[in-house]
N, C-alpha and C positions, 0 to 999 in steps of 0.2 A: 625264577627258580624252577629247575626241572623237577618233574614228578617221576615216581617209580611206577610205571604202568599208566595206561590211559584212564582218564576219569570216567569214560563211558562204561567201564567194567566195575565201577564201585558198587558194593552191595551185592555182588553176584553170589557169594557163598551163603550169605544169610537168606537170600531169596530161595536158594536151592534146598536148604535144610527143612525137613518136614516139621510142621507145627505140632507140638505136643500140648495136650490138655493139662491144666494145672494140677489135676488130681494124680497124674502119673509122675510129676516131678517131686523129688525128695527135698524136704527142707531141712537144713542143718540147724545146729544150735546157734542162737544169736551170739554175737560177740560179747555182749554184756553178760550173758549166762556163763560163757567160757571164762571170762575174767572173774566172775564171782566164784566159780568152782575152784579156780587156781588160788584165789584168796582164802577160801575155806581150808583147802588142803595144806597151804603153806603157812598161814598165820593162825587160824583158829585151831586146827588139829595138826600141828607139826609132828614130824617123826622125831624121836629122841636122838640127839647127836652128842658126840664127845666134845672135848674142848676145842678141837680143830675144825668143827663143823661137819665132820663125817658122820654118817649114820652109824649108830651103835651096833655092834655085832651081837647076835643072840646066840647063846651057847646052849 
């Protein structure tokens, strides 16, 4: 099975990128925290809706 490019060049880009220390990298929210926040906004504290499921208009 033919390859795209030679195997001698494998890992070239990763070797060239500068190494960053862990303190400079940003950490995002974990996926479980994201799911929990979606659950609280949609199930625990839902916005009031009309009969068709659309959000109610405030006058």
